[in-house]
N, C-alpha and C positions, 0 to 999 in steps of 0.2 A: 234758597234760590232754586228756581225751577230748572230742570235739566232737559226739558223737551217741549217742543211745539208739535201738536197733532192737528192737522187739518182734515176735515171729513166732509164728504158729500154723501148723503144717505139717499138711496134710491129704493124705496119699498115697492114691492109688487102689491098694489092695493086691491082689496076685494072689489070685484065688478068694475075694475078700471076707474075707480074714483079718483078725484084730484089728490095729489100727494101733499098739498099744502097743509091740511090738518095733521098729517103724519110728521112732516118736517117741523111744524110748530111744536109738536110733542117732543121730538128729539131735542129741539133747542131748550125746551123746558127742563129736560133731564140735565143738559149741560149747565144751565143756570143753577139748578138745585145742587149740583155737585160742588159749587163754591169756587171753581177755578176761574181765572180770568179767561175771557173769550171774546172773540170778535166775529160777528156775523157779516158775511159778504154775499154777493149775489149767487155765487155758485158753490160756496163751501163755508164752513165755520171753523175757525182756528181756536184751539184751546192751549193754555200754557200751564205746565205743572210737572209733576213727577210722572215719568213714562208709564209706570205700572198703574198709577191711579187713572191716567188718561185712557189707557187701554180698557180699564174697567168701566169707564164712562161709555166708551164705544160699545162694549158688551151690553150694558144696560139699555142703550139706545136700540140695539138690535132686538133684544128681548121685548122691549116695549112695542116695537112694530108688530111682532108676531102676536103679542097679547091683544093688539088692536085689530087682529084679524088678517094681517098680511101673511100670505103663505111663505114668502121669502123676502129677503132684503139684501141688496148689494150696497156695500160701503166702500167708497173709494177714499183711501187714506194716504196722507203724506206725513212723514215723521221727520222732524229735525231733532236729533239727539246730541247733546253736548254736555256730558257729565263734568268735564274738566272746567269749563268756563261758564256754564249755564246757558239757558235759552230764554230769550225775551222778545216778545212781539214789539215792545217799545224800542228796544235797541235796533232791531232789524228795520223798523219803519221810521226812525228818527229823521231821516232825510225827506220824508213824505208826510208832514204833519196834517195835510188836508186830504190825504189819500190819493194824491195825484202825482 
């Protein structure tokens, strides 16, 4: 059972003021490759899993941005941590099956 939800909005400082879209796409690829359940939304992506693993994914995303040439990156992160009862996107969203 997962013990955390981590939502992240990544804001890389792109070289030459390029569009951030390819960089955000790369960040989402890293999340997908991590194997954790995730949900992409317009302004952030939420991941579900063990907190230490999710924070490692965040670190990998930041490192990938600098490897792509970004001089810096800001990540806005929200963490829901519930080790006693677990954390689940499905449980928190069950009242909103259509996302509305």
